[in-house]
Structure formats: C-alpha cells, structure tokens
All heavy atoms as a GROMACS GRO file, in nm:
protein
  594
    1VAL      N    1   1.377   7.977   5.606
    1VAL     CA    2   1.480   8.052   5.676
    1VAL      C    3   1.584   7.957   5.734
    1VAL      O    4   1.702   7.983   5.728
    1VAL     CB    5   1.417   8.140   5.787
    1VAL    CG1    6   1.522   8.207   5.870
    1VAL    CG2    7   1.323   8.240   5.726
    2GLY      N    8   1.539   7.844   5.792
    2GLY     CA    9   1.632   7.749   5.852
    2GLY      C   10   1.725   7.686   5.752
    2GLY      O   11   1.843   7.666   5.777
    3VAL      N   12   1.673   7.656   5.632
    3VAL     CA   13   1.756   7.595   5.529
    3VAL      C   14   1.862   7.693   5.481
    3VAL      O   15   1.977   7.656   5.458
    3VAL     CB   16   1.668   7.546   5.411
    3VAL    CG1   17   1.754   7.497   5.296
    3VAL    CG2   18   1.573   7.438   5.458
    4MET      N   19   1.824   7.819   5.469
    4MET     CA   20   1.922   7.919   5.427
    4MET      C   21   2.030   7.937   5.533
    4MET      O   22   2.146   7.957   5.499
    4MET     CB   23   1.853   8.052   5.398
    4MET     CG   24   1.769   8.046   5.272
    4MET     SD   25   1.709   8.206   5.220
    4MET     CE   26   1.859   8.294   5.192
    5ALA      N   27   1.993   7.928   5.660
    5ALA     CA   28   2.093   7.941   5.766
    5ALA      C   29   2.188   7.822   5.764
    5ALA      O   30   2.308   7.838   5.787
    5ALA     CB   31   2.025   7.953   5.901
    6LEU      N   32   2.136   7.703   5.734
    6LEU     CA   33   2.222   7.585   5.730
    6LEU      C   34   2.307   7.578   5.604
    6LEU      O   35   2.404   7.504   5.599
    6LEU     CB   36   2.137   7.458   5.741
    6LEU     CG   37   2.070   7.435   5.875
    6LEU    CD1   38   1.980   7.312   5.868
    6LEU    CD2   39   2.173   7.419   5.984
    7SER      N   40   2.274   7.655   5.503
    7SER     CA   41   2.352   7.650   5.380
    7SER      C   42   2.492   7.708   5.398
    7SER      O   43   2.580   7.682   5.318
    7SER     CB   44   2.279   7.723   5.268
    7SER     OG   45   2.272   7.861   5.296
    8PHE      N   46   2.511   7.783   5.505
    8PHE     CA   47   2.642   7.842   5.530
    8PHE      C   48   2.729   7.754   5.621
    8PHE      O   49   2.845   7.785   5.644
    8PHE     CB   50   2.628   7.981   5.591
    8PHE     CG   51   2.559   8.078   5.500
    8PHE    CD1   52   2.430   8.119   5.525
    8PHE    CD2   53   2.624   8.126   5.387
    8PHE    CE1   54   2.366   8.208   5.441
    8PHE    CE2   55   2.561   8.214   5.301
    8PHE     CZ   56   2.431   8.255   5.328
    9VAL      N   57   2.672   7.644   5.671
    9VAL     CA   58   2.746   7.555   5.760
    9VAL      C   59   2.822   7.454   5.677
    9VAL      O   60   2.775   7.406   5.574
    9VAL     CB   61   2.648   7.484   5.858
    9VAL    CG1   62   2.720   7.389   5.949
    9VAL    CG2   63   2.570   7.587   5.938
   10ASP      N   64   2.939   7.417   5.725
   10ASP     CA   65   3.023   7.320   5.655
   10ASP      C   66   2.956   7.183   5.653
   10ASP      O   67   2.891   7.141   5.749
   10ASP     CB   68   3.158   7.313   5.726
   10ASP     CG   69   3.263   7.244   5.642
   10ASP    OD1   70   3.246   7.237   5.519
   10ASP    OD2   71   3.362   7.197   5.701
   11PHE      N   72   2.974   7.110   5.542
   11PHE     CA   73   2.910   6.980   5.525
   11PHE      C   74   2.958   6.879   5.628
   11PHE      O   75   2.880   6.793   5.672
   11PHE     CB   76   2.938   6.926   5.384
   11PHE     CG   77   2.870   6.797   5.356
   11PHE    CD1   78   2.733   6.792   5.336
   11PHE    CD2   79   2.941   6.678   5.350
   11PHE    CE1   80   2.669   6.673   5.310
   11PHE    CE2   81   2.879   6.559   5.325
   11PHE     CZ   82   2.742   6.556   5.304
   12GLU      N   83   3.082   6.888   5.672
   12GLU     CA   84   3.135   6.796   5.773
   12GLU      C   85   3.068   6.814   5.907
   12GLU      O   86   3.074   6.727   5.993
   12GLU     CB   87   3.287   6.812   5.788
   12GLU     CG   88   3.367   6.752   5.675
   12GLU     CD   89   3.371   6.841   5.552
   12GLU    OE1   90   3.344   6.963   5.565
   12GLU    OE2   91   3.399   6.790   5.443
   13ILE      N   92   3.003   6.925   5.930
   13ILE     CA   93   2.927   6.948   6.052
   13ILE      C   94   2.781   6.904   6.033
   13ILE      O   95   2.721   6.846   6.123
   13ILE     CB   96   2.934   7.095   6.094
   13ILE    CG1   97   3.077   7.132   6.132
   13ILE    CG2   98   2.839   7.125   6.210
   13ILE    CD1   99   3.099   7.278   6.158
   14LEU      N  100   2.727   6.929   5.915
   14LEU     CA  101   2.587   6.895   5.889
   14LEU      C  102   2.562   6.744   5.888
   14LEU      O  103   2.457   6.698   5.934
   14LEU     CB  104   2.542   6.953   5.756
   14LEU     CG  105   2.515   7.102   5.753
   14LEU    CD1  106   2.474   7.144   5.613
   14LEU    CD2  107   2.408   7.140   5.852
   15LEU      N  108   2.656   6.668   5.838
   15LEU     CA  109   2.636   6.525   5.826
   15LEU      C  110   2.618   6.456   5.962
   15LEU      O  111   2.521   6.383   5.981
   15LEU     CB  112   2.750   6.462   5.747
   15LEU     CG  113   2.733   6.316   5.710
   15LEU    CD1  114   2.612   6.299   5.620
   15LEU    CD2  115   2.857   6.266   5.642
   16PRO      N  116   2.706   6.477   6.061
   16PRO     CA  117   2.681   6.415   6.191
   16PRO      C  118   2.555   6.467   6.260
   16PRO      O  119   2.485   6.392   6.328
   16PRO     CB  120   2.805   6.447   6.275
   16PRO     CG  121   2.901   6.512   6.186
   16PRO     CD  122   2.835   6.543   6.058
   17VAL      N  123   2.522   6.594   6.240
   17VAL     CA  124   2.400   6.649   6.300
   17VAL      C  125   2.279   6.578   6.241
   17VAL      O  126   2.188   6.537   6.313
   17VAL     CB  127   2.391   6.801   6.278
   17VAL    CG1  128   2.254   6.855   6.315
   17VAL    CG2  129   2.499   6.873   6.354
   18ASP      N  130   2.279   6.559   6.110
   18ASP     CA  131   2.169   6.490   6.044
   18ASP      C  132   2.160   6.345   6.093
   18ASP      O  133   2.050   6.295   6.118
   18ASP     CB  134   2.189   6.494   5.893
   18ASP     CG  135   2.075   6.428   5.820
   18ASP    OD1  136   1.959   6.458   5.850
   18ASP    OD2  137   2.104   6.345   5.731
   19ASN      N  138   2.272   6.278   6.106
   19ASN     CA  139   2.271   6.139   6.153
   19ASN      C  140   2.217   6.127   6.295
   19ASN      O  141   2.138   6.037   6.325
   19ASN     CB  142   2.412   6.080   6.147
   19ASN     CG  143   2.452   6.047   6.005
   19ASN    OD1  144   2.369   6.027   5.918
   19ASN    ND2  145   2.582   6.042   5.981
   20VAL      N  146   2.257   6.216   6.382
   20VAL     CA  147   2.211   6.211   6.521
   20VAL      C  148   2.061   6.243   6.528
   20VAL      O  149   1.987   6.176   6.600
   20VAL     CB  150   2.294   6.306   6.610
   20VAL    CG1  151   2.229   6.324   6.745
   20VAL    CG2  152   2.435   6.251   6.625
   21LEU      N  153   2.016   6.340   6.453
   21LEU     CA  154   1.873   6.373   6.454
   21LEU      C  155   1.790   6.257   6.398
   21LEU      O  156   1.682   6.226   6.450
   21LEU     CB  157   1.847   6.500   6.374
   21LEU     CG  158   1.898   6.629   6.437
   21LEU    CD1  159   1.875   6.747   6.344
   21LEU    CD2  160   1.832   6.653   6.572
   22TYR      N  161   1.840   6.190   6.295
   22TYR     CA  162   1.770   6.074   6.242
   22TYR      C  163   1.767   5.961   6.344
   22TYR      O  164   1.665   5.893   6.360
   22TYR     CB  165   1.837   6.027   6.113
   22TYR     CG  166   1.766   5.910   6.050
   22TYR    CD1  167   1.648   5.927   5.981
   22TYR    CD2  168   1.818   5.782   6.062
   22TYR    CE1  169   1.582   5.820   5.925
   22TYR    CE2  170   1.753   5.674   6.006
   22TYR     CZ  171   1.635   5.693   5.937
   22TYR     OH  172   1.571   5.586   5.882
   23ALA      N  173   1.878   5.940   6.415
   23ALA     CA  174   1.882   5.836   6.517
   23ALA      C  175   1.784   5.866   6.631
   23ALA      O  176   1.718   5.776   6.682
   23ALA     CB  177   2.024   5.820   6.572
   24ILE      N  178   1.774   5.992   6.671
   24ILE     CA  179   1.677   6.030   6.774
   24ILE      C  180   1.536   6.002   6.725
   24ILE      O  181   1.453   5.950   6.800
   24ILE     CB  182   1.695   6.178   6.813
   24ILE    CG1  183   1.827   6.197   6.888
   24ILE    CG2  184   1.579   6.228   6.897
   24ILE    CD1  185   1.864   6.342   6.910
   25ASN      N  186   1.509   6.033   6.599
   25ASN     CA  187   1.380   6.004   6.540
   25ASN      C  188   1.350   5.854   6.547
   25ASN      O  189   1.239   5.813   6.583
   25ASN     CB  190   1.376   6.053   6.396
   25ASN     CG  191   1.246   6.023   6.325
   25ASN    OD1  192   1.146   5.991   6.386
   25ASN    ND2  193   1.249   6.033   6.194
   26MET      N  194   1.446   5.771   6.513
   26MET     CA  195   1.426   5.626   6.516
   26MET      C  196   1.402   5.577   6.659
   26MET      O  197   1.317   5.491   6.682
   26MET     CB  198   1.545   5.554   6.454
   26MET     CG  199   1.562   5.580   6.307
   26MET     SD  200   1.416   5.545   6.207
   26MET     CE  201   1.398   5.372   6.233
   27LEU      N  202   1.476   5.630   6.756
   27LEU     CA  203   1.457   5.588   6.895
   27LEU      C  204   1.317   5.626   6.945
   27LEU      O  205   1.256   5.550   7.020
   27LEU     CB  206   1.565   5.650   6.984
   27LEU     CG  207   1.706   5.595   6.964
   27LEU    CD1  208   1.806   5.674   7.048
   27LEU    CD2  209   1.712   5.448   6.997
   28ILE      N  210   1.266   5.741   6.903
   28ILE     CA  211   1.130   5.780   6.941
   28ILE      C  212   1.029   5.684   6.879
   28ILE      O  213   0.932   5.643   6.944
   28ILE     CB  214   1.102   5.926   6.900
   28ILE    CG1  215   1.184   6.020   6.986
   28ILE    CG2  216   0.954   5.960   6.911
   28ILE    CD1  217   1.183   6.164   6.941
   29GLN      N  218   1.051   5.644   6.754
   29GLN     CA  219   0.960   5.548   6.690
   29GLN      C  220   0.966   5.412   6.758
   29GLN      O  221   0.863   5.344   6.775
   29GLN     CB  222   0.993   5.534   6.542
   29GLN     CG  223   0.959   5.657   6.461
   29GLN     CD  224   0.990   5.639   6.315
   29GLN    OE1  225   0.984   5.529   6.261
   29GLN    NE2  226   1.024   5.748   6.249
   30PHE      N  227   1.086   5.369   6.798
   30PHE     CA  228   1.099   5.241   6.870
   30PHE      C  229   1.024   5.248   7.003
   30PHE      O  230   0.955   5.154   7.041
   30PHE     CB  231   1.246   5.208   6.895
   30PHE     CG  232   1.326   5.185   6.769
   30PHE    CD1  233   1.463   5.204   6.771
   30PHE    CD2  234   1.267   5.146   6.651
   30PHE    CE1  235   1.538   5.182   6.657
   30PHE    CE2  236   1.342   5.126   6.537
   30PHE     CZ  237   1.478   5.144   6.540
   31ALA      N  238   1.039   5.360   7.074
   31ALA     CA  239   0.970   5.375   7.202
   31ALA      C  240   0.818   5.375   7.182
   31ALA      O  241   0.744   5.316   7.262
   31ALA     CB  242   1.014   5.505   7.271
   32ALA      N  243   0.771   5.437   7.074
   32ALA     CA  244   0.628   5.437   7.046
   32ALA      C  245   0.578   5.296   7.015
   32ALA      O  246   0.469   5.257   7.058
   32ALA     CB  247   0.597   5.531   6.929
   33ALA      N  248   0.657   5.218   6.943
   33ALA     CA  249   0.617   5.080   6.911
   33ALA      C  250   0.607   4.996   7.039
   33ALA      O  251   0.511   4.921   7.057
   33ALA     CB  252   0.717   5.018   6.815
   34VAL      N  253   0.703   5.010   7.128
   34VAL     CA  254   0.699   4.935   7.254
   34VAL      C  255   0.582   4.983   7.339
   34VAL      O  256   0.510   4.901   7.398
   34VAL     CB  257   0.833   4.949   7.330
   34VAL    CG1  258   0.824   4.892   7.470
   34VAL    CG2  259   0.945   4.884   7.252
   35ASN      N  260   0.559   5.113   7.343
   35ASN     CA  261   0.449   5.168   7.420
   35ASN      C  262   0.314   5.116   7.369
   35ASN      O  263   0.227   5.078   7.448
   35ASN     CB  264   0.453   5.321   7.415
   35ASN     CG  265   0.353   5.385   7.508
   35ASN    OD1  266   0.309   5.323   7.604
   35ASN    ND2  267   0.317   5.508   7.480
   36LEU      N  268   0.296   5.115   7.237
   36LEU     CA  269   0.172   5.062   7.181
   36LEU      C  270   0.158   4.914   7.211
   36LEU      O  271   0.048   4.867   7.239
   36LEU     CB  272   0.169   5.085   7.030
   36LEU     CG  273   0.123   5.221   6.983
   36LEU    CD1  274   0.136   5.232   6.832
   36LEU    CD2  275  -0.021   5.245   7.024
   37ARG      N  276   0.266   4.840   7.203
   37ARG     CA  277   0.259   4.696   7.228
   37ARG      C  278   0.221   4.667   7.373
   37ARG      O  279   0.148   4.574   7.402
   37ARG     CB  280   0.394   4.632   7.194
   37ARG     CG  281   0.402   4.484   7.211
   37ARG     CD  282   0.307   4.408   7.120
   37ARG     NE  283   0.339   4.422   6.981
   37ARG     CZ  284   0.404   4.331   6.911
   37ARG    NH1  285   0.442   4.219   6.966
   37ARG    NH2  286   0.429   4.352   6.784
   38ILE      N  287   0.267   4.751   7.465
   38ILE     CA  288   0.236   4.730   7.607
   38ILE      C  289   0.095   4.778   7.640
   38ILE      O  290   0.018   4.707   7.706
   38ILE     CB  291   0.341   4.801   7.695
   38ILE    CG1  292   0.476   4.731   7.682
   38ILE    CG2  293   0.296   4.806   7.841
   38ILE    CD1  294   0.590   4.804   7.748
   39HIS      N  295   0.058   4.898   7.595
   39HIS     CA  296  -0.068   4.958   7.638
   39HIS      C  297  -0.187   4.919   7.551
   39HIS      O  298  -0.301   4.920   7.600
   39HIS     CB  299  -0.055   5.111   7.643
   39HIS     CG  300   0.040   5.157   7.748
   39HIS    ND1  301   0.006   5.159   7.882
   39HIS    CD2  302   0.168   5.200   7.743
   39HIS    CE1  303   0.109   5.201   7.953
   39HIS    NE2  304   0.209   5.227   7.870
   40LEU      N  305  -0.165   4.889   7.424
   40LEU     CA  306  -0.275   4.850   7.334
   40LEU      C  307  -0.236   4.723   7.258
   40LEU      O  308  -0.218   4.725   7.135
   40LEU     CB  309  -0.307   4.963   7.235
   40LEU     CG  310  -0.356   5.094   7.296
   40LEU    CD1  311  -0.362   5.203   7.192
   40LEU    CD2  312  -0.490   5.075   7.362
   41PRO      N  313  -0.225   4.611   7.328
   41PRO     CA  314  -0.175   4.490   7.261
   41PRO      C  315  -0.272   4.433   7.157
   41PRO      O  316  -0.229   4.363   7.065
   41PRO     CB  317  -0.156   4.392   7.376
   41PRO     CG  318  -0.247   4.438   7.483
   41PRO     CD  319  -0.254   4.588   7.468
   42ASN      N  320  -0.402   4.461   7.167
   42ASN     CA  321  -0.499   4.405   7.073
   42ASN      C  322  -0.537   4.500   6.961
   42ASN      O  323  -0.631   4.473   6.886
   42ASN     CB  324  -0.625   4.363   7.149
   42ASN     CG  325  -0.593   4.253   7.250
   42ASN    OD1  326  -0.510   4.166   7.225
   42ASN    ND2  327  -0.657   4.259   7.365
   43LEU      N  328  -0.466   4.610   6.948
   43LEU     CA  329  -0.493   4.706   6.841
   43LEU      C  330  -0.460   4.643   6.706
   43LEU      O  331  -0.353   4.586   6.688
   43LEU     CB  332  -0.408   4.832   6.862
   43LEU     CG  333  -0.432   4.948   6.766
   43LEU    CD1  334  -0.568   5.012   6.795
   43LEU    CD2  335  -0.323   5.052   6.783
   44PRO      N  336  -0.554   4.648   6.609
   44PRO     CA  337  -0.524   4.590   6.477
   44PRO      C  338  -0.408   4.665   6.411
   44PRO      O  339  -0.404   4.788   6.409
   44PRO     CB  340  -0.653   4.608   6.398
   44PRO     CG  341  -0.755   4.659   6.493
   44PRO     CD  342  -0.687   4.702   6.618
   45ARG      N  343  -0.314   4.588   6.355
   45ARG     CA  344  -0.197   4.645   6.289
   45ARG      C  345  -0.184   4.583   6.151
   45ARG      O  346  -0.223   4.469   6.130
   45ARG     CB  347  -0.072   4.617   6.371
   45ARG     CG  348  -0.072   4.684   6.507
   45ARG     CD  349   0.051   4.641   6.588
   45ARG     NE  350   0.062   4.715   6.710
   45ARG     CZ  351   0.002   4.682   6.823
   45ARG    NH1  352  -0.076   4.576   6.828
   45ARG    NH2  353   0.017   4.754   6.932
   46PRO      N  354  -0.124   4.655   6.056
   46PRO     CA  355  -0.107   4.597   5.922
   46PRO      C  356  -0.005   4.483   5.921
   46PRO      O  357  -0.009   4.398   5.834
   46PRO     CB  358  -0.061   4.714   5.837
   46PRO     CG  359  -0.008   4.814   5.933
   46PRO     CD  360  -0.082   4.794   6.062
   47TYR      N  361   0.086   4.481   6.016
   47TYR     CA  362   0.182   4.372   6.030
   47TYR      C  363   0.219   4.362   6.177
   47TYR      O  364   0.199   4.455   6.253
   47TYR     CB  365   0.307   4.394   5.944
   47TYR     CG  366   0.376   4.524   5.972
   47TYR    CD1  367   0.474   4.534   6.069
   47TYR    CD2  368   0.343   4.640   5.902
   47TYR    CE1  369   0.536   4.654   6.097
   47TYR    CE2  370   0.405   4.759   5.928
   47TYR     CZ  371   0.501   4.765   6.024
   47TYR     OH  372   0.563   4.884   6.051
   48ALA      N  373   0.273   4.248   6.216
   48ALA     CA  374   0.306   4.227   6.357
   48ALA      C  375   0.442   4.160   6.368
   48ALA      O  376   0.477   4.075   6.285
   48ALA     CB  377   0.201   4.142   6.425
   49ILE      N  378   0.516   4.198   6.469
   49ILE     CA  379   0.642   4.131   6.500
   49ILE      C  380   0.608   4.016   6.593
   49ILE      O  381   0.543   4.036   6.695
   49ILE     CB  382   0.742   4.229   6.565
   49ILE    CG1  383   0.775   4.340   6.466
   49ILE    CG2  384   0.867   4.157   6.610
   49ILE    CD1  385   0.857   4.450   6.523
   50PRO      N  386   0.649   3.894   6.559
   50PRO     CA  387   0.610   3.779   6.641
   50PRO      C  388   0.676   3.782   6.780
   50PRO      O  389   0.766   3.861   6.805
   50PRO     CB  390   0.657   3.659   6.560
   50PRO     CG  391   0.762   3.712   6.470
   50PRO     CD  392   0.728   3.855   6.444
   51LEU      N  393   0.629   3.696   6.865
   51LEU     CA  394   0.679   3.675   7.000
   51LEU      C  395   0.641   3.785   7.098
   51LEU      O  396   0.701   3.799   7.204
   51LEU     CB  397   0.831   3.656   7.002
   51LEU     CG  398   0.886   3.544   6.914
   51LEU    CD1  399   1.037   3.544   6.918
   51LEU    CD2  400   0.831   3.410   6.956
   52GLY      N  401   0.542   3.866   7.066
   52GLY     CA  402   0.490   3.964   7.162
   52GLY      C  403   0.589   4.074   7.196
   52GLY      O  404   0.676   4.110   7.118
   53THR      N  405   0.574   4.125   7.316
   53THR     CA  406   0.658   4.236   7.360
   53THR      C  407   0.803   4.195   7.375
   53THR      O  408   0.894   4.273   7.344
   53THR     CB  409   0.604   4.292   7.494
   53THR    OG1  410   0.465   4.322   7.478
   53THR    CG2  411   0.676   4.417   7.535
   54VAL      N  412   0.826   4.073   7.420
   54VAL     CA  413   0.965   4.024   7.434
   54VAL      C  414   1.031   4.017   7.297
   54VAL      O  415   1.146   4.058   7.279
   54VAL     CB  416   0.967   3.887   7.504
   54VAL    CG1  417   1.106   3.830   7.507
   54VAL    CG2  418   0.911   3.900   7.644
   55GLY      N  419   0.959   3.966   7.197
   55GLY     CA  420   1.013   3.959   7.061
   55GLY      C  421   1.044   4.097   7.005
   55GLY      O  422   1.146   4.117   6.938
   56LEU      N  423   0.955   4.192   7.033
   56LEU     CA  424   0.978   4.329   6.988
   56LEU      C  425   1.102   4.387   7.055
   56LEU      O  426   1.185   4.452   6.990
   56LEU     CB  427   0.856   4.417   7.017
   56LEU     CG  428   0.867   4.564   6.979
   56LEU    CD1  429   0.883   4.579   6.829
   56LEU    CD2  430   0.745   4.640   7.027
   57GLY      N  431   1.116   4.362   7.185
   57GLY     CA  432   1.236   4.411   7.256
   57GLY      C  433   1.363   4.351   7.200
   57GLY      O  434   1.462   4.421   7.180
   58LEU      N  435   1.362   4.222   7.172
   58LEU     CA  436   1.479   4.156   7.113
   58LEU      C  437   1.507   4.208   6.973
   58LEU      O  438   1.623   4.224   6.932
   58LEU     CB  439   1.459   4.005   7.110
   58LEU     CG  440   1.456   3.936   7.246
   58LEU    CD1  441   1.418   3.789   7.229
   58LEU    CD2  442   1.588   3.950   7.318
   59PHE      N  443   1.401   4.235   6.899
   59PHE     CA  444   1.414   4.287   6.763
   59PHE      C  445   1.477   4.426   6.762
   59PHE      O  446   1.548   4.463   6.668
   59PHE     CB  447   1.276   4.290   6.698
   59PHE     CG  448   1.273   4.338   6.557
   59PHE    CD1  449   1.315   4.255   6.454
   59PHE    CD2  450   1.228   4.465   6.527
   59PHE    CE1  451   1.311   4.299   6.323
   59PHE    CE2  452   1.225   4.510   6.396
   59PHE     CZ  453   1.267   4.426   6.294
   60LEU      N  454   1.454   4.506   6.868
   60LEU     CA  455   1.500   4.644   6.871
   60LEU      C  456   1.638   4.661   6.935
   60LEU      O  457   1.695   4.770   6.929
   60LEU     CB  458   1.398   4.731   6.945
   60LEU     CG  459   1.264   4.748   6.876
   60LEU    CD1  460   1.172   4.834   6.960
   60LEU    CD2  461   1.281   4.807   6.739
   61ILE      N  462   1.693   4.556   6.993
   61ILE     CA  463   1.825   4.569   7.057
   61ILE      C  464   1.934   4.611   6.957
   61ILE      O  465   2.007   4.707   6.984
   61ILE     CB  466   1.862   4.440   7.132
   61ILE    CG1  467   1.776   4.426   7.257
   61ILE    CG2  468   2.010   4.439   7.169
   61ILE    CD1  469   1.794   4.296   7.331
   62PRO      N  470   1.949   4.545   6.841
   62PRO     CA  471   2.056   4.587   6.748
   62PRO      C  472   2.043   4.731   6.699
   62PRO      O  473   2.142   4.806   6.703
   62PRO     CB  474   2.048   4.486   6.634
   62PRO     CG  475   1.982   4.367   6.693
   62PRO     CD  476   1.886   4.420   6.796
   63PRO      N  477   1.923   4.776   6.653
   63PRO     CA  478   1.918   4.915   6.608
   63PRO      C  479   1.942   5.018   6.718
   63PRO      O  480   2.002   5.123   6.694
   63PRO     CB  481   1.779   4.931   6.546
   63PRO     CG  482   1.705   4.808   6.572
   63PRO     CD  483   1.798   4.707   6.625
   64VAL      N  484   1.897   4.988   6.840
   64VAL     CA  485   1.922   5.080   6.951
   64VAL      C  486   2.072   5.087   6.980
   64VAL      O  487   2.126   5.196   7.003
   64VAL     CB  488   1.841   5.039   7.076
   64VAL    CG1  489   1.887   5.115   7.198
   64VAL    CG2  490   1.692   5.063   7.052
   65CYS      N  491   2.140   4.974   6.975
   65CYS     CA  492   2.286   4.973   6.996
   65CYS      C  493   2.356   5.053   6.887
   65CYS      O  494   2.452   5.126   6.915
   65CYS     CB  495   2.338   4.831   7.001
   65CYS     SG  496   2.286   4.740   7.148
   66ILE      N  497   2.311   5.040   6.764
   66ILE     CA  498   2.371   5.116   6.655
   66ILE      C  499   2.349   5.266   6.676
   66ILE      O  500   2.441   5.346   6.653
   66ILE     CB  501   2.314   5.070   6.519
   66ILE    CG1  502   2.364   4.930   6.488
   66ILE    CG2  503   2.352   5.166   6.407
   66ILE    CD1  504   2.299   4.866   6.369
   67CYS      N  505   2.232   5.306   6.722
   67CYS     CA  506   2.206   5.448   6.751
   67CYS      C  507   2.296   5.499   6.862
   67CYS      O  508   2.348   5.610   6.854
   67CYS     CB  509   2.060   5.469   6.788
   67CYS     SG  510   1.945   5.451   6.651
   68ILE      N  511   2.317   5.417   6.964
   68ILE     CA  512   2.406   5.458   7.074
   68ILE      C  513   2.549   5.473   7.024
   68ILE      O  514   2.618   5.570   7.058
   68ILE     CB  515   2.396   5.357   7.190
   68ILE    CG1  516   2.258   5.367   7.256
   68ILE    CG2  517   2.506   5.381   7.293
   68ILE    CD1  518   2.228   5.258   7.356
   69VAL      N  519   2.594   5.381   6.941
   69VAL     CA  520   2.729   5.393   6.882
   69VAL      C  521   2.739   5.519   6.798
   69VAL      O  522   2.840   5.589   6.801
   69VAL     CB  523   2.762   5.267   6.799
   69VAL    CG1  524   2.885   5.288   6.712
   69VAL    CG2  525   2.780   5.147   6.889
   70LEU      N  526   2.633   5.551   6.723
   70LEU     CA  527   2.633   5.672   6.643
   70LEU      C  528   2.646   5.796   6.730
   70LEU      O  529   2.720   5.889   6.697
   70LEU     CB  530   2.504   5.680   6.560
   70LEU     CG  531   2.500   5.794   6.462
   70LEU    CD1  532   2.514   5.739   6.322
   70LEU    CD2  533   2.373   5.871   6.478
   71PHE      N  534   2.576   5.797   6.847
   71PHE     CA  535   2.589   5.910   6.939
   71PHE      C  536   2.732   5.922   6.991
   71PHE      O  537   2.786   6.031   7.003
   71PHE     CB  538   2.494   5.895   7.057
   71PHE     CG  539   2.349   5.908   7.023
   71PHE    CD1  540   2.254   5.838   7.093
   71PHE    CD2  541   2.307   5.991   6.921
   71PHE    CE1  542   2.120   5.848   7.062
   71PHE    CE2  543   2.173   6.003   6.889
   71PHE     CZ  544   2.080   5.931   6.960
   72VAL      N  545   2.793   5.808   7.023
   72VAL     CA  546   2.929   5.810   7.078
   72VAL      C  547   3.030   5.858   6.974
   72VAL      O  548   3.122   5.932   7.005
   72VAL     CB  549   2.965   5.671   7.133
   72VAL    CG1  550   3.112   5.663   7.169
   72VAL    CG2  551   2.878   5.636   7.252
   73LEU      N  552   3.010   5.815   6.851
   73LEU     CA  553   3.107   5.849   6.746
   73LEU      C  554   3.083   5.985   6.681
   73LEU      O  555   3.165   6.029   6.602
   73LEU     CB  556   3.106   5.740   6.638
   73LEU     CG  557   3.153   5.603   6.684
   73LEU    CD1  558   3.145   5.505   6.569
   73LEU    CD2  559   3.292   5.607   6.742
   74ALA      N  560   2.972   6.048   6.711
   74ALA     CA  561   2.946   6.180   6.653
   74ALA      C  562   3.047   6.279   6.711
   74ALA      O  563   3.051   6.302   6.832
   74ALA     CB  564   2.803   6.224   6.683
   75ASP      N  565   3.124   6.338   6.626
   75ASP     CA  566   3.233   6.424   6.673
   75ASP      C  567   3.189   6.568   6.697
   75ASP      O  568   3.267   6.650   6.740
   75ASP     CB  569   3.348   6.421   6.576
   75ASP     CG  570   3.308   6.462   6.436
   75ASP    OD1  571   3.188   6.480   6.411
   75ASP    OD2  572   3.398   6.472   6.350
   76TRP      N  573   3.065   6.602   6.670
   76TRP     CA  574   3.022   6.740   6.690
   76TRP      C  575   2.965   6.766   6.829
   76TRP      O  576   2.942   6.879   6.866
   76TRP     CB  577   2.917   6.779   6.585
   76TRP     CG  578   2.790   6.704   6.599
   76TRP    CD1  579   2.760   6.582   6.548
   76TRP    CD2  580   2.673   6.747   6.670
   76TRP    NE1  581   2.633   6.546   6.583
   76TRP    CE2  582   2.577   6.644   6.659
   76TRP    CE3  583   2.642   6.859   6.745
   76TRP    CZ2  584   2.452   6.653   6.717
   76TRP    CZ3  585   2.516   6.867   6.804
   76TRP    CH2  586   2.424   6.765   6.789
   77LEU      N  587   2.941   6.659   6.907
   77LEU     CA  588   2.880   6.677   7.039
   77LEU      C  589   2.974   6.737   7.138
   77LEU      O  590   3.080   6.724   7.158
   77LEU     CB  591   2.826   6.542   7.092
   77LEU     CG  592   2.708   6.489   7.012
   77LEU    CD1  593   2.670   6.351   7.065
   77LEU    CD2  594   2.588   6.580   7.024
   0.00000   0.00000   0.00000
C-alpha cells in the first residue's frame, strides 16, 4: 500500500526524502557502533577499527558531517 501511495509522488520529492531517510539510518548505525564500543569493548567482532573508541569517533566525523550537510541541503524539509 505504501509503495502505491508513493508512486503518485513526484520524483524530485522522493529523492531527497530517500536520501534523508538513508542518512538517518546511517546515523543510527554509527550511534550503535559507538554504543557497542563503549558498553561492550571486549565483544568479539569480525573486524575492528583501530585506536579504540577515540579512533572510531575520528573515523565517524566525516560521514556524520556529510549527513548533516545532506539534512541542510534537503529542500523538502
């Protein structure tokens, strides 16, 4: 039902909505990664970002800034 409702919306509106929703999804995943690193630091992982929590925070600064820019430039808000 939701897809049929969105099929009547103009593509120029759907594209920024999709980008913002994807950015929110990424920010939630970043927050989960930091939360796991803080609360369960010894949990076995398939891969690890070096330098501990500080390294993870530094690693996430550029993508978080890009998400914020995307929010600012989204013209549908």
